[in-house]
KOLGU-4560 file (N, C-alpha, C; in nm, 3 decimals, padded with zeros to 5 digits):
<recs>
<n_xx: 02.698 n_yy: 06.370 n_zz: -03.066 ca_xx: 02.804 ca_yy: 06.465 ca_zz: -03.064 c_xx: 02.831 c_yy: 06.511 c_zz: -02.921 mol: A seq: 1 type: MET>
<n_xx: 02.955 n_yy: 06.496 n_zz: -02.885 ca_xx: 02.992 ca_yy: 06.537 ca_zz: -02.750 c_xx: 03.044 c_yy: 06.680 c_zz: -02.751 mol: A seq: 2 type: GLU>
<n_xx: 03.006 n_yy: 06.747 n_zz: -02.649 ca_xx: 03.049 ca_yy: 06.884 ca_zz: -02.637 c_xx: 03.168 c_yy: 06.892 c_zz: -02.543 mol: A seq: 3 type: MET>
<n_xx: 03.274 n_yy: 06.955 n_zz: -02.585 ca_xx: 03.394 ca_yy: 06.966 ca_zz: -02.502 c_xx: 03.387 c_yy: 07.095 c_zz: -02.421 mol: A seq: 4 type: MET>
<n_xx: 03.410 n_yy: 07.077 n_zz: -02.294 ca_xx: 03.409 ca_yy: 07.193 ca_zz: -02.204 c_xx: 03.553 c_yy: 07.232 c_zz: -02.176 mol: A seq: 5 type: ILE>
<n_xx: 03.585 n_yy: 07.355 n_zz: -02.201 ca_xx: 03.720 ca_yy: 07.403 ca_zz: -02.172 c_xx: 03.724 c_yy: 07.459 c_zz: -02.031 mol: A seq: 6 type: GLN>
<n_xx: 03.831 n_yy: 07.420 n_zz: -01.962 ca_xx: 03.849 ca_yy: 07.473 ca_zz: -01.827 c_xx: 03.943 c_yy: 07.592 c_zz: -01.831 mol: A seq: 7 type: GLN>
<n_xx: 03.933 n_yy: 07.671 n_zz: -01.729 ca_xx: 04.023 ca_yy: 07.786 ca_zz: -01.718 c_xx: 04.165 c_yy: 07.734 c_zz: -01.691 mol: A seq: 8 type: GLN>
<n_xx: 04.266 n_yy: 07.787 n_zz: -01.754 ca_xx: 04.404 ca_yy: 07.742 ca_zz: -01.727 c_xx: 04.449 c_yy: 07.789 c_zz: -01.589 mol: A seq: 9 type: PRO>
<n_xx: 04.531 n_yy: 07.706 n_zz: -01.527 ca_xx: 04.588 ca_yy: 07.741 ca_zz: -01.397 c_xx: 04.724 c_yy: 07.808 c_zz: -01.422 mol: A seq: 10 type: ILE>
<n_xx: 04.738 n_yy: 07.928 n_zz: -01.374 ca_xx: 04.862 ca_yy: 08.003 ca_zz: -01.394 c_xx: 04.939 c_yy: 08.003 c_zz: -01.261 mol: A seq: 11 type: ILE>
<n_xx: 05.062 n_yy: 07.959 n_zz: -01.268 ca_xx: 05.147 ca_yy: 07.954 ca_zz: -01.148 c_xx: 05.264 c_yy: 08.048 c_zz: -01.170 mol: A seq: 12 type: VAL>
<n_xx: 05.282 n_yy: 08.141 n_zz: -01.078 ca_xx: 05.397 ca_yy: 08.232 ca_zz: -01.084 c_xx: 05.503 c_yy: 08.179 c_zz: -00.988 mol: A seq: 13 type: HIS>
<n_xx: 05.621 n_yy: 08.145 n_zz: -01.041 ca_xx: 05.731 ca_yy: 08.097 ca_zz: -00.959 c_xx: 05.813 c_yy: 08.217 c_zz: -00.917 mol: A seq: 14 type: VAL>
<n_xx: 05.820 n_yy: 08.237 n_zz: -00.787 ca_xx: 05.895 ca_yy: 08.352 ca_zz: -00.734 c_xx: 06.030 c_yy: 08.302 c_zz: -00.687 mol: A seq: 15 type: ILE>
<n_xx: 06.135 n_yy: 08.359 n_zz: -00.741 ca_xx: 06.271 ca_yy: 08.321 ca_zz: -00.703 c_xx: 06.305 c_yy: 08.383 c_zz: -00.567 mol: A seq: 16 type: GLN>
<n_xx: 06.376 n_yy: 08.307 n_zz: -00.483 ca_xx: 06.417 ca_yy: 08.366 ca_zz: -00.355 c_xx: 06.519 c_yy: 08.477 c_zz: -00.380 mol: A seq: 17 type: PRO>
<n_xx: 06.521 n_yy: 08.577 n_zz: -00.294 ca_xx: 06.615 ca_yy: 08.687 ca_zz: -00.315 c_xx: 06.760 c_yy: 08.638 c_zz: -00.300 mol: A seq: 18 type: PRO>
<n_xx: 06.844 n_yy: 08.686 n_zz: -00.386 ca_xx: 06.985 ca_yy: 08.647 ca_zz: -00.386 c_xx: 07.062 c_yy: 08.752 c_zz: -00.306 mol: A seq: 19 type: ILE>
<n_xx: 07.137 n_yy: 08.703 n_zz: -00.206 ca_xx: 07.217 ca_yy: 08.796 ca_zz: -00.127 c_xx: 07.345 c_yy: 08.826 c_zz: -00.203 mol: A seq: 20 type: GLU>
<n_xx: 07.369 n_yy: 08.952 n_zz: -00.226 ca_xx: 07.489 ca_yy: 08.991 ca_zz: -00.299 c_xx: 07.604 c_yy: 09.014 c_zz: -00.201 mol: A seq: 21 type: SER>
<n_xx: 07.722 n_yy: 08.983 n_zz: -00.246 ca_xx: 07.842 ca_yy: 09.003 ca_zz: -00.164 c_xx: 07.899 c_yy: 09.139 c_zz: -00.198 mol: A seq: 22 type: THR>
<n_xx: 07.917 n_yy: 09.221 n_zz: -00.097 ca_xx: 07.969 ca_yy: 09.355 ca_zz: -00.120 c_xx: 08.118 c_yy: 09.358 c_zz: -00.089 mol: A seq: 23 type: THR>
<n_xx: 08.180 n_yy: 09.469 n_zz: -00.125 ca_xx: 08.322 ca_yy: 09.487 ca_zz: -00.098 c_xx: 08.346 c_yy: 09.487 c_zz: 00.053 mol: A seq: 24 type: VAL>
<n_xx: 08.255 n_yy: 09.541 n_zz: 00.128 ca_xx: 08.267 ca_yy: 09.543 ca_zz: 00.274 c_xx: 08.269 c_yy: 09.402 c_zz: 00.332 mol: A seq: 25 type: GLY>
<n_xx: 08.184 n_yy: 09.314 n_zz: 00.278 ca_xx: 08.182 ca_yy: 09.175 ca_zz: 00.325 c_xx: 08.316 c_yy: 09.106 c_zz: 00.300 mol: A seq: 26 type: ASP>
<n_xx: 08.373 n_yy: 09.130 n_zz: 00.183 ca_xx: 08.503 ca_yy: 09.070 ca_zz: 00.149 c_xx: 08.612 c_yy: 09.124 c_zz: 00.240 mol: A seq: 27 type: VAL>
<n_xx: 08.611 n_yy: 09.255 n_zz: 00.265 ca_xx: 08.714 ca_yy: 09.316 ca_zz: 00.351 c_xx: 08.702 c_yy: 09.264 c_zz: 00.495 mol: A seq: 28 type: LEU>
<n_xx: 08.581 n_yy: 09.254 n_zz: 00.545 ca_xx: 08.563 ca_yy: 09.204 ca_zz: 00.681 c_xx: 08.611 c_yy: 09.060 c_zz: 00.691 mol: A seq: 29 type: ILE>
<n_xx: 08.581 n_yy: 08.979 n_zz: 00.591 ca_xx: 08.628 ca_yy: 08.840 ca_zz: 00.590 c_xx: 08.780 c_yy: 08.832 c_zz: 00.584 mol: A seq: 30 type: GLY>
<n_xx: 08.843 n_yy: 08.916 n_zz: 00.502 ca_xx: 08.988 ca_yy: 08.915 ca_zz: 00.490 c_xx: 09.055 c_yy: 08.962 c_zz: 00.619 mol: A seq: 31 type: ALA>
<n_xx: 09.000 n_yy: 09.065 n_zz: 00.680 ca_xx: 09.058 ca_yy: 09.115 ca_zz: 00.806 c_xx: 09.041 c_yy: 09.010 c_zz: 00.916 mol: A seq: 32 type: ILE>
<n_xx: 08.927 n_yy: 08.942 n_zz: 00.919 ca_xx: 08.906 ca_yy: 08.837 ca_zz: 01.018 c_xx: 09.003 c_yy: 08.723 c_zz: 01.000 mol: A seq: 33 type: GLY>
<n_xx: 09.026 n_yy: 08.681 n_zz: 00.875 ca_xx: 09.121 ca_yy: 08.573 ca_zz: 00.849 c_xx: 09.263 c_yy: 08.615 c_zz: 00.885 mol: A seq: 34 type: LEU>
<n_xx: 09.299 n_yy: 08.738 n_zz: 00.852 ca_xx: 09.432 ca_yy: 08.788 ca_zz: 00.886 c_xx: 09.451 c_yy: 08.793 c_zz: 01.037 mol: A seq: 35 type: THR>
<n_xx: 09.350 n_yy: 08.839 n_zz: 01.108 ca_xx: 09.358 ca_yy: 08.844 ca_zz: 01.254 c_xx: 09.374 c_yy: 08.705 c_zz: 01.314 mol: A seq: 36 type: GLY>
<n_xx: 09.303 n_yy: 08.609 n_zz: 01.259 ca_xx: 09.316 ca_yy: 08.471 ca_zz: 01.307 c_xx: 09.457 c_yy: 08.417 c_zz: 01.285 mol: A seq: 37 type: LEU>
<n_xx: 09.512 n_yy: 08.443 n_zz: 01.167 ca_xx: 09.649 ca_yy: 08.396 ca_zz: 01.138 c_xx: 09.752 c_yy: 08.464 c_zz: 01.229 mol: A seq: 38 type: LEU>
<n_xx: 09.734 n_yy: 08.592 n_zz: 01.255 ca_xx: 09.826 ca_yy: 08.663 ca_zz: 01.345 c_xx: 09.815 c_yy: 08.606 c_zz: 01.485 mol: A seq: 39 type: VAL>
<n_xx: 09.695 n_yy: 08.578 n_zz: 01.531 ca_xx: 09.676 ca_yy: 08.522 ca_zz: 01.664 c_xx: 09.741 c_yy: 08.384 c_zz: 01.676 mol: A seq: 40 type: LEU>
<n_xx: 09.724 n_yy: 08.300 n_zz: 01.575 ca_xx: 09.786 ca_yy: 08.167 ca_zz: 01.576 c_xx: 09.938 c_yy: 08.180 c_zz: 01.575 mol: A seq: 41 type: VAL>
<n_xx: 09.991 n_yy: 08.273 n_zz: 01.495 ca_xx: 10.136 ca_yy: 08.293 ca_zz: 01.490 c_xx: 10.191 c_yy: 08.339 c_zz: 01.625 mol: A seq: 42 type: ALA>
<n_xx: 10.119 n_yy: 08.429 n_zz: 01.692 ca_xx: 10.164 ca_yy: 08.476 ca_zz: 01.824 c_xx: 10.161 c_yy: 08.363 c_zz: 01.927 mol: A seq: 43 type: LEU>
<n_xx: 10.055 n_yy: 08.284 n_zz: 01.924 ca_xx: 10.045 ca_yy: 08.173 ca_zz: 02.020 c_xx: 10.154 c_yy: 08.069 c_zz: 01.996 mol: A seq: 44 type: LEU>
<n_xx: 10.176 n_yy: 08.031 n_zz: 01.871 ca_xx: 10.279 ca_yy: 07.932 ca_zz: 01.841 c_xx: 10.418 c_yy: 07.987 c_zz: 01.870 mol: A seq: 45 type: LEU>
<n_xx: 10.442 n_yy: 08.113 n_zz: 01.836 ca_xx: 10.571 ca_yy: 08.175 ca_zz: 01.866 c_xx: 10.597 c_yy: 08.180 c_zz: 02.015 mol: A seq: 46 type: GLY>
<n_xx: 10.497 n_yy: 08.216 n_zz: 02.093 ca_xx: 10.511 ca_yy: 08.219 ca_zz: 02.238 c_xx: 10.536 c_yy: 08.080 c_zz: 02.295 mol: A seq: 47 type: GLY>
<n_xx: 10.466 n_yy: 07.980 n_zz: 02.240 ca_xx: 10.483 ca_yy: 07.842 ca_zz: 02.290 c_xx: 10.623 c_yy: 07.791 c_zz: 02.259 mol: A seq: 48 type: ALA>
<n_xx: 10.669 n_yy: 07.810 n_zz: 02.134 ca_xx: 10.802 ca_yy: 07.762 ca_zz: 02.098 c_xx: 10.911 c_yy: 07.840 c_zz: 02.172 mol: A seq: 49 type: PHE>
<n_xx: 10.893 n_yy: 07.971 n_zz: 02.188 ca_xx: 10.990 ca_yy: 08.050 ca_zz: 02.264 c_xx: 10.995 c_yy: 08.006 c_zz: 02.409 mol: A seq: 50 type: GLY>
<n_xx: 10.878 n_yy: 07.977 n_zz: 02.467 ca_xx: 10.874 ca_yy: 07.929 ca_zz: 02.605 c_xx: 10.943 c_yy: 07.795 c_zz: 02.620 mol: A seq: 51 type: GLY>
<n_xx: 10.925 n_yy: 07.708 n_zz: 02.521 ca_xx: 10.991 ca_yy: 07.577 ca_zz: 02.526 c_xx: 11.143 c_yy: 07.594 c_zz: 02.520 mol: A seq: 52 type: ILE>
<n_xx: 11.190 n_yy: 07.680 n_zz: 02.430 ca_xx: 11.334 ca_yy: 07.702 ca_zz: 02.420 c_xx: 11.392 c_yy: 07.762 c_zz: 02.548 mol: A seq: 53 type: LEU>
<n_xx: 11.323 n_yy: 07.858 n_zz: 02.606 ca_xx: 11.369 ca_yy: 07.917 ca_zz: 02.733 c_xx: 11.366 c_yy: 07.813 c_zz: 02.843 mol: A seq: 54 type: ILE>
<n_xx: 11.262 n_yy: 07.729 n_zz: 02.844 ca_xx: 11.253 ca_yy: 07.623 ca_zz: 02.944 c_xx: 11.368 c_yy: 07.524 c_zz: 02.931 mol: A seq: 55 type: GLY>
<n_xx: 11.404 n_yy: 07.487 n_zz: 02.810 ca_xx: 11.517 ca_yy: 07.396 ca_zz: 02.788 c_xx: 11.646 c_yy: 07.460 c_zz: 02.838 mol: A seq: 56 type: ILE>
<n_xx: 11.665 n_yy: 07.588 n_zz: 02.809 ca_xx: 11.786 ca_yy: 07.657 ca_zz: 02.853 c_xx: 11.794 c_yy: 07.661 c_zz: 03.006 mol: A seq: 57 type: LYS>
<n_xx: 11.683 n_yy: 07.694 n_zz: 03.071 ca_xx: 11.681 ca_yy: 07.699 ca_zz: 03.218 c_xx: 11.705 c_yy: 07.560 c_zz: 03.275 mol: A seq: 58 type: ILE>
<n_xx: 11.645 n_yy: 07.456 n_zz: 03.215 ca_xx: 11.665 ca_yy: 07.319 ca_zz: 03.262 c_xx: 11.811 c_yy: 07.278 c_zz: 03.250 mol: A seq: 59 type: PHE>
<n_xx: 11.875 n_yy: 07.309 n_zz: 03.138 ca_xx: 12.017 ca_yy: 07.276 ca_zz: 03.120 c_xx: 12.103 c_yy: 07.347 c_zz: 03.224 mol: A seq: 60 type: ARG>
<n_xx: 12.071 n_yy: 07.473 n_zz: 03.251 ca_xx: 12.151 ca_yy: 07.549 ca_zz: 03.347 c_xx: 12.136 c_yy: 07.491 c_zz: 03.487 mol: A seq: 61 type: ARG>
<n_xx: 12.014 n_yy: 07.450 n_zz: 03.526 ca_xx: 11.992 ca_yy: 07.395 ca_zz: 03.659 c_xx: 12.060 c_yy: 07.259 c_zz: 03.676 mol: A seq: 62 type: ARG>
<n_xx: 12.062 n_yy: 07.180 n_zz: 03.570 ca_xx: 12.121 ca_yy: 07.047 ca_zz: 03.576 c_xx: 12.269 c_yy: 07.047 c_zz: 03.540 mol: A seq: 63 type: MET>
<n_xx: 12.324 n_yy: 07.165 n_zz: 03.517 ca_xx: 12.465 ca_yy: 07.179 ca_zz: 03.477 c_xx: 12.498 c_yy: 07.093 c_zz: 03.356 mol: A seq: 64 type: ASN>
<n_xx: 12.410 n_yy: 07.093 n_zz: 03.260 ca_xx: 12.433 ca_yy: 07.020 ca_zz: 03.136 c_xx: 12.489 c_yy: 07.118 c_zz: 03.035 mol: A seq: 65 type: ILE>
<n_xx: 12.607 n_yy: 07.091 n_zz: 02.989 ca_xx: 12.670 ca_yy: 07.177 ca_zz: 02.890 c_xx: 12.646 c_yy: 07.118 c_zz: 02.752 mol: A seq: 66 type: GLU>
<n_xx: 12.618 n_yy: 07.201 n_zz: 02.654 ca_xx: 12.605 ca_yy: 07.148 ca_zz: 02.518 c_xx: 12.738 c_yy: 07.095 c_zz: 02.469 mol: A seq: 67 type: PRO>
<n_xx: 12.735 n_yy: 07.006 n_zz: 02.373 ca_xx: 12.860 ca_yy: 06.947 ca_zz: 02.323 c_xx: 12.946 c_yy: 07.053 c_zz: 02.255 mol: A seq: 68 type: SER>
<n_xx: 13.075 n_yy: 07.026 n_zz: 02.248 ca_xx: 13.169 ca_yy: 07.122 ca_zz: 02.190 c_xx: 13.148 c_yy: 07.137 c_zz: 02.040 mol: A seq: 69 type: ALA>
<n_xx: 13.083 n_yy: 07.039 n_zz: 01.978 ca_xx: 13.062 ca_yy: 07.044 ca_zz: 01.834 c_xx: 12.948 c_yy: 07.136 c_zz: 01.794 mol: A seq: 70 type: ASP>
<n_xx: 12.866 n_yy: 07.179 n_zz: 01.889 ca_xx: 12.749 ca_yy: 07.258 ca_zz: 01.857 c_xx: 12.789 c_yy: 07.401 c_zz: 01.822 mol: A seq: 71 type: SER>
<n_xx: 12.704 n_yy: 07.464 n_zz: 01.745 ca_xx: 12.729 ca_yy: 07.602 ca_zz: 01.701 c_xx: 12.645 c_yy: 07.701 c_zz: 01.783 mol: A seq: 72 type: ASP>
<n_xx: 12.647 n_yy: 07.688 n_zz: 01.913 ca_xx: 12.569 ca_yy: 07.774 ca_zz: 01.999 c_xx: 12.647 c_yy: 07.902 c_zz: 02.026 mol: A seq: 73 type: ILE>
<n_xx: 12.579 n_yy: 08.013 n_zz: 02.011 ca_xx: 12.639 ca_yy: 08.143 ca_zz: 02.040 c_xx: 12.589 c_yy: 08.185 c_zz: 02.177 mol: A seq: 74 type: ILE>
<n_xx: 12.680 n_yy: 08.209 n_zz: 02.267 ca_xx: 12.644 ca_yy: 08.251 ca_zz: 02.403 c_xx: 12.646 c_yy: 08.403 c_zz: 02.409 mol: A seq: 75 type: HIS>
<n_xx: 12.538 n_yy: 08.460 n_zz: 02.457 ca_xx: 12.531 ca_yy: 08.605 ca_zz: 02.477 c_xx: 12.526 c_yy: 08.628 c_zz: 02.626 mol: A seq: 76 type: ILE>
<n_xx: 12.621 n_yy: 08.701 n_zz: 02.676 ca_xx: 12.629 ca_yy: 08.725 ca_zz: 02.821 c_xx: 12.581 c_yy: 08.861 c_zz: 02.855 mol: A seq: 77 type: PHE>
</recs>
């Protein structure tokens, strides 16, 4: 007759990593940052396109190039 020896069970506790919660402040800061980025891009693109248009106008004036008579350009003096 064989005698069975019981061993002590091994107990393992699995600890979950802490979950970072998103607060209202985090959402607001992210939204304000995104809005600021979009405003900055809009200002830069608007300045670039405005500068190009002014540059074209100055170039035409220096070269005495008149727009065609068919164009719908409004001249403000």
